[in-house]
Backbone as CSV, one residue per row, in Angstrom:
resi,resn,N_x,N_y,N_z,CA_x,CA_y,CA_z,C_x,C_y,C_z
1,MET,-7.206,39.985,7.661,-5.827,40.346,7.915,-5.323,41.311,6.855
2,ASP,-5.767,41.116,5.602,-5.315,42.020,4.540,-5.867,43.427,4.748
3,LEU,-7.079,43.521,5.267,-7.657,44.853,5.534,-6.859,45.587,6.607
4,LEU,-6.376,44.846,7.617,-5.587,45.480,8.669,-4.197,45.876,8.157
5,ALA,-3.638,45.073,7.271,-2.300,45.362,6.761,-2.310,46.533,5.780
6,ASP,-3.425,46.742,5.087,-3.518,47.828,4.103,-4.009,49.090,4.816
7,GLU,-3.064,49.828,5.406,-3.422,51.017,6.174,-3.792,52.197,5.277
8,THR,-3.245,52.250,4.071,-3.485,53.399,3.199,-4.839,53.306,2.514
9,GLY,-5.374,52.095,2.337,-6.661,51.931,1.658,-6.535,52.064,0.161
10,GLN,-5.348,51.910,-0.377,-5.101,52.085,-1.800,-5.234,50.779,-2.597
11,GLU,-5.339,49.661,-1.910,-5.390,48.354,-2.584,-6.741,48.178,-3.261
12,PRO,-6.781,48.069,-4.613,-8.068,47.955,-5.310,-8.740,46.593,-5.088
13,ALA,-7.984,45.562,-4.816,-8.574,44.231,-4.628,-9.370,44.155,-3.334
14,LEU,-9.065,45.020,-2.363,-9.752,44.988,-1.071,-10.934,45.951,-1.004
15,ALA,-11.216,46.635,-2.075,-12.288,47.632,-2.061,-13.635,46.980,-1.767
16,GLU,-13.893,45.838,-2.384,-15.182,45.161,-2.169,-15.296,44.671,-0.728
17,ALA,-14.203,44.120,-0.177,-14.226,43.650,1.209,-14.418,44.817,2.168
18,ARG,-13.747,45.946,1.903,-13.887,47.130,2.763,-15.325,47.654,2.726
19,LYS,-15.930,47.602,1.544,-17.316,48.057,1.385,-18.255,47.154,2.184
20,HIS,-18.006,45.838,2.153,-18.841,44.896,2.889,-18.717,45.124,4.395
21,VAL,-17.483,45.369,4.871,-17.270,45.577,6.307,-17.992,46.834,6.779
22,GLN,-18.056,47.863,5.928,-18.753,49.091,6.308,-20.266,48.866,6.411
23,GLN,-20.798,47.935,5.624,-22.244,47.695,5.627,-22.657,46.626,6.629
24,CYS,-21.766,45.706,6.982,-22.118,44.576,7.844,-21.589,44.832,9.257
25,PRO,-22.478,45.021,10.247,-22.008,45.298,11.601,-21.293,44.094,12.234
26,GLU,-21.685,42.900,11.859,-21.051,41.699,12.414,-19.584,41.601,11.968
27,CYS,-19.353,41.828,10.691,-17.987,41.776,10.156,-17.155,42.949,10.677
28,ALA,-17.782,44.107,10.855,-17.066,45.257,11.409,-16.609,44.956,12.833
29,GLY,-17.465,44.271,13.616,-17.086,43.888,14.980,-15.922,42.910,14.977
30,GLU,-15.956,41.932,14.077,-14.862,40.961,13.955,-13.552,41.661,13.597
31,LEU,-13.626,42.619,12.664,-12.435,43.356,12.262,-11.884,44.186,13.422
32,ALA,-12.765,44.778,14.220,-12.316,45.566,15.372,-11.645,44.669,16.415
33,GLU,-12.220,43.468,16.651,-11.601,42.531,17.599,-10.229,42.092,17.104
34,LEU,-10.114,41.805,15.823,-8.839,41.398,15.251,-7.810,42.529,15.371
35,ALA,-8.240,43.753,15.152,-7.331,44.903,15.274,-6.852,45.058,16.706
36,SER,-7.744,44.855,17.694,-7.322,44.987,19.099,-6.369,43.848,19.480
37,THR,-6.597,42.650,18.949,-5.689,41.530,19.224,-4.309,41.829,18.651
38,MET,-4.268,42.334,17.434,-2.984,42.660,16.810,-2.259,43.760,17.582
39,THR,-2.985,44.739,18.087,-2.379,45.826,18.865,-1.800,45.273,20.169
40,THR,-2.530,44.351,20.809,-2.043,43.741,22.049,-0.783,42.919,21.782
41,LEU,-0.779,42.157,20.678,0.402,41.352,20.351,1.599,42.232,20.009
42,ASP,1.368,43.375,19.403,2.472,44.288,19.102,3.096,44.841,20.373
43,ALA,2.288,45.045,21.412,2.797,45.612,22.662,3.468,44.555,23.537
44,TRP,3.205,43.276,23.310,3.739,42.208,24.156,5.206,41.960,23.880
45,GLU,5.964,41.771,24.946,7.379,41.456,24.818,7.633,40.112,25.490
46,ALA,8.406,39.281,24.823,8.719,37.970,25.377,9.631,38.138,26.585
47,PRO,9.372,37.382,27.642,10.230,37.514,28.833,11.608,36.920,28.567
48,GLU,12.601,37.507,29.165,13.965,37.028,29.037,14.134,35.798,29.923
49,PRO,14.816,34.776,29.427,15.031,33.602,30.273,16.014,33.914,31.392
50,SER,15.936,33.113,32.416,16.821,33.264,33.567,18.268,33.069,33.111
51,PRO,19.237,33.759,33.741,20.628,33.582,33.331,21.132,32.151,33.575
52,TYR,20.500,31.420,34.474,20.925,30.054,34.785,20.098,28.996,34.042
53,PHE,19.287,29.435,33.097,18.404,28.505,32.394,19.191,27.434,31.647
54,HIS,20.179,27.837,30.883,20.944,26.871,30.081,21.720,25.895,30.965
55,ALA,22.286,26.408,32.072,23.048,25.537,32.975,22.122,24.495,33.604
56,ARG,20.929,24.921,34.058,19.983,23.980,34.662,19.456,22.984,33.637
57,MET,19.189,23.456,32.439,18.670,22.559,31.395,19.728,21.522,31.011
58,SER,20.986,21.929,30.916,22.065,20.981,30.600,22.204,19.931,31.695
59,ALA,22.103,20.357,32.965,22.197,19.411,34.080,21.030,18.419,34.039
60,LEU,19.831,18.885,33.753,18.680,17.987,33.668,18.826,16.992,32.509
61,LEU,19.355,17.450,31.399,19.560,16.548,30.265,20.610,15.481,30.583
62,ARG,21.708,15.882,31.262,22.730,14.908,31.645,22.153,13.862,32.595
63,GLU,21.356,14.306,33.552,20.739,13.361,34.491,19.800,12.398,33.765
64,GLU,19.060,12.906,32.837,18.107,12.067,32.099,18.842,11.038,31.238
65,ARG,19.955,11.447,30.631,20.717,10.506,29.816,21.398,9.449,30.679
66,ALA,21.845,9.848,31.863,22.551,8.925,32.749,21.602,7.949,33.436
67,ALA,20.361,8.315,33.652,19.414,7.442,34.355,19.101,6.217,33.498
68,GLU,19.042,5.051,34.142,18.744,3.795,33.450,17.240,3.722,33.182
69,PRO,16.848,3.494,31.958,15.416,3.372,31.657,14.811,2.168,32.376
70,ALA,13.506,2.183,32.552,12.820,1.174,33.352,12.818,-0.198,32.689
71,GLY,12.394,-0.325,31.473,12.247,-1.632,30.852,12.844,-1.663,29.460
72,PHE,12.589,-2.778,28.765,13.142,-2.978,27.432,12.677,-1.893,26.468
73,PHE,11.383,-1.622,26.458,10.848,-0.638,25.518,11.318,0.773,25.866
74,GLU,11.481,1.046,27.144,12.012,2.358,27.549,13.463,2.514,27.093
75,ARG,14.258,1.434,27.211,15.648,1.498,26.748,15.699,1.679,25.231
76,LEU,14.815,0.977,24.528,14.780,1.116,23.072,14.399,2.545,22.677
77,LYS,13.417,3.086,23.371,12.999,4.464,23.108,14.139,5.446,23.392
78,ALA,14.843,5.250,24.504,15.955,6.136,24.859,17.068,6.040,23.821
79,ARG,17.349,4.828,23.347,18.398,4.671,22.341,18.023,5.394,21.053
80,LEU,16.752,5.289,20.672,16.323,5.957,19.448,16.291,7.474,19.605
81,LEU,15.900,7.960,20.798,15.801,9.407,21.013,17.159,10.061,21.236
82,PHE,17.990,9.449,22.083,19.224,10.107,22.489,20.453,9.607,21.755
83,GLY,20.412,8.391,21.267,21.586,7.812,20.614,21.656,8.203,19.156
84,SER,22.773,7.854,18.563,22.957,8.113,17.147,22.235,7.014,16.366
85,ASN,21.557,7.398,15.321,20.820,6.430,14.514,21.668,5.873,13.385
86,MET,22.962,6.163,13.398,23.840,5.681,12.340,23.956,4.160,12.361
87,GLN,23.863,3.525,13.542,24.007,2.080,13.618,22.780,1.363,13.056
88,LEU,21.688,2.038,12.859,20.495,1.408,12.316,20.509,1.348,10.791
89,ARG,21.313,2.145,10.159,21.329,2.169,8.694,21.784,0.844,8.086
90,PRO,22.874,0.239,8.543,23.253,-1.058,7.957,22.189,-2.130,8.171
91,ILE,21.543,-2.107,9.314,20.486,-3.082,9.579,19.318,-2.860,8.621
92,ALA,18.951,-1.607,8.416,17.845,-1.301,7.509,18.196,-1.675,6.074
93,VAL,19.425,-1.400,5.659,19.851,-1.743,4.298,19.851,-3.257,4.119
94,GLY,20.363,-3.975,5.107,20.374,-5.432,5.030,18.966,-6.009,4.975
95,GLY,18.059,-5.455,5.781,16.680,-5.924,5.766,16.000,-5.676,4.428
96,LEU,16.227,-4.500,3.860,15.634,-4.206,2.553,16.226,-5.082,1.455
97,ALA,17.541,-5.339,1.518,18.162,-6.226,0.526,17.598,-7.633,0.634
98,LEU,17.423,-8.116,1.857,16.841,-9.442,2.062,15.421,-9.499,1.530
99,LEU,14.668,-8.454,1.774,13.288,-8.388,1.275,13.257,-8.403,-0.249
100,LEU,14.167,-7.664,-0.889,14.239,-7.671,-2.351,14.642,-9.035,-2.894
101,LEU,15.583,-9.690,-2.246,16.004,-11.020,-2.690,14.875,-12.033,-2.578
102,ILE,14.178,-12.009,-1.466,13.069,-12.945,-1.285,11.969,-12.656,-2.290
103,GLY,11.620,-11.380,-2.438,10.566,-11.020,-3.394,10.962,-11.342,-4.819
104,GLY,12.204,-11.049,-5.214,12.659,-11.345,-6.564,12.739,-12.838,-6.816
105,GLY,13.213,-13.581,-5.820,13.282,-15.031,-5.967,11.912,-15.652,-6.090
106,THR,10.975,-15.148,-5.318,9.609,-15.656,-5.403,9.015,-15.333,-6.762
107,TYR,9.237,-14.129,-7.231,8.708,-13.743,-8.540,9.340,-14.588,-9.648
108,ALA,10.661,-14.773,-9.581,11.343,-15.581,-10.594,10.880,-17.027,-10.529
109,GLY,10.651,-17.536,-9.324,10.177,-18.904,-9.181,8.785,-19.086,-9.737
110,LEU,7.942,-18.092,-9.561,6.579,-18.188,-10.087,6.558,-18.066,-11.605
111,MET,7.464,-17.273,-12.151,7.456,-17.053,-13.589,8.124,-18.204,-14.343
112,SER,9.006,-18.963,-13.707,9.728,-20.014,-14.415,9.011,-21.356,-14.359
113,THR,8.018,-21.485,-13.545,7.319,-22.768,-13.456,6.335,-22.899,-14.595
114,THR,6.474,-23.988,-15.316,5.529,-24.294,-16.379,4.811,-25.571,-15.978
115,PRO,3.566,-25.693,-16.323,2.848,-26.889,-15.912,3.421,-28.125,-16.593
116,GLN,3.717,-29.144,-15.815,4.259,-30.396,-16.334,3.119,-31.221,-16.928
117,PRO,3.355,-31.845,-18.090,2.299,-32.667,-18.661,2.051,-33.883,-17.773
118,VAL,0.802,-34.260,-17.689,0.429,-35.391,-16.854,0.799,-36.666,-17.602
119,HIS,1.574,-37.516,-16.974,2.009,-38.771,-17.593,0.985,-39.851,-17.265
120,THR,0.411,-40.425,-18.319,-0.559,-41.490,-18.111,0.026,-42.794,-18.618
121,SER,-0.420,-43.870,-18.050,0.109,-45.180,-18.444,-0.465,-45.591,-19.794
122,ALA,0.169,-46.583,-20.403,-0.254,-47.052,-21.725,-1.644,-47.675,-21.664
123,THR,-1.958,-48.335,-20.562,-3.270,-48.970,-20.413,-4.377,-47.932,-20.445
124,ILE,-4.172,-46.847,-19.719,-5.188,-45.792,-19.677,-5.315,-45.142,-21.044
125,GLN,-4.203,-44.962,-21.754,-4.270,-44.384,-23.101,-5.037,-45.289,-24.051
126,ASP,-4.839,-46.620,-23.935,-5.567,-47.550,-24.788,-7.067,-47.498,-24.499
127,LEU,-7.424,-47.448,-23.217,-8.845,-47.383,-22.868,-9.476,-46.085,-23.370
128,GLN,-8.729,-45.006,-23.304,-9.259,-43.730,-23.793,-9.441,-43.770,-25.306
129,SER,-8.523,-44.393,-26.038,-8.683,-44.481,-27.492,-9.851,-45.390,-27.854
130,LEU,-10.084,-46.441,-27.075,-11.246,-47.293,-27.312,-12.545,-46.519,-27.113
131,ASP,-12.575,-45.693,-26.056,-13.774,-44.873,-25.817,-13.998,-43.899,-26.961
132,GLU,-12.912,-43.326,-27.471,-13.045,-42.368,-28.562,-13.491,-43.055,-29.852
133,ASN,-13.118,-44.309,-30.074,-13.427,-45.031,-31.308,-14.636,-45.956,-31.161
134,GLN,-15.435,-45.762,-30.161,-16.586,-46.633,-29.906,-17.563,-46.624,-31.085
135,GLY,-17.782,-45.473,-31.666,-18.692,-45.379,-32.816,-18.193,-46.199,-33.992
136,VAL,-16.913,-46.180,-34.244,-16.329,-46.940,-35.346,-16.538,-48.431,-35.106
137,PHE,-16.320,-48.863,-33.856,-16.503,-50.277,-33.545,-17.959,-50.700,-33.700
138,GLN,-18.910,-49.846,-33.359,-20.333,-50.171,-33.525,-20.664,-50.339,-35.012
139,GLN,-20.086,-49.477,-35.854,-20.328,-49.599,-37.291,-19.713,-50.887,-37.847
140,LEU,-18.536,-51.241,-37.372,-17.906,-52.473,-37.813,-18.728,-53.693,-37.390
141,ASN,-19.255,-53.660,-36.187,-20.107,-54.758,-35.713,-21.364,-54.866,-36.562
142,ALA,-21.955,-53.718,-36.916,-23.165,-53.749,-37.750,-22.852,-54.337,-39.117
143,LEU,-21.734,-53.973,-39.721,-21.339,-54.533,-41.010,-21.079,-56.034,-40.903
144,ASP,-20.452,-56.436,-39.812,-20.162,-57.844,-39.601,-21.458,-58.643,-39.468
145,GLN,-22.439,-58.095,-38.795,-23.731,-58.784,-38.650,-24.429,-58.885,-40.000
146,GLN,-24.323,-57.865,-40.828,-24.944,-57.921,-42.151,-24.289,-59.006,-42.995
147,ASP,-22.957,-59.125,-42.900,-22.251,-60.149,-43.659,-22.671,-61.549,-43.204
148,THR,-22.804,-61.740,-41.914,-23.204,-63.060,-41.418,-24.635,-63.371,-41.806
149,GLU,-25.515,-62.397,-41.890,-26.903,-62.627,-42.308,-26.958,-63.006,-43.780
150,ILE,-26.129,-62.365,-44.563,-26.110,-62.664,-46.008,-25.551,-64.074,-46.215
151,ASP,-24.511,-64.438,-45.480,-23.901,-65.756,-45.636,-24.832,-66.865,-45.139
152,SER,-25.608,-66.636,-44.130,-26.466,-67.664,-43.559,-27.806,-67.779,-44.287
153,ALA,-28.149,-66.867,-45.166,-29.412,-66.922,-45.893,-29.343,-68.057,-46.934
154,PRO,-30.481,-68.825,-47.188,-30.440,-69.907,-48.180,-30.256,-69.356,-49.575
155,ALA,-29.469,-70.016,-50.305,-29.180,-69.568,-51.678,-30.365,-69.891,-52.567
156,ASN,-30.775,-68.995,-53.359,-31.934,-69.138,-54.248,-31.425,-69.406,-55.674
157,ASN,-31.544,-70.651,-56.223,-30.988,-71.001,-57.522,-32.095,-71.145,-58.558
158,SER,-33.016,-70.389,-58.541,-34.120,-70.538,-59.461,-33.926,-69.743,-60.741
159,LEU,-32.960,-69.636,-61.266,-32.740,-68.930,-62.485,-33.074,-69.701,-63.662
């Protein structure tokens, strides 16, 4: 497109592309086709619309707006396409506010919960302390057995 727009051939940036087009027959053919397309488009004129076009189009639009849509989804589509969307803004704002409140409340609820300590009965605590002190009790039993062995041994008075 730049080669076609540069009619004078003075653009230095296009010199390499122009040189390639002169050497490559395939690219030269493409450039010629593009030039003929551009010439055809320059000669084309858009047709003028009929003088009654706007009147007929307005009548068709009025008929379409007046016709009752077939079902629920068709009515919803017609309301969104032809009606004013101003009535949807308060609903959307309310929905977003509700979503923020629920999300914020859930987040605050999750962040404020701390794990409650497990309450155990006194009996279970006593049994757990006995399990933890089992080694101490075994040592006390061993000492007690040694004392009873010493006390039950016959006294030796041979001095």
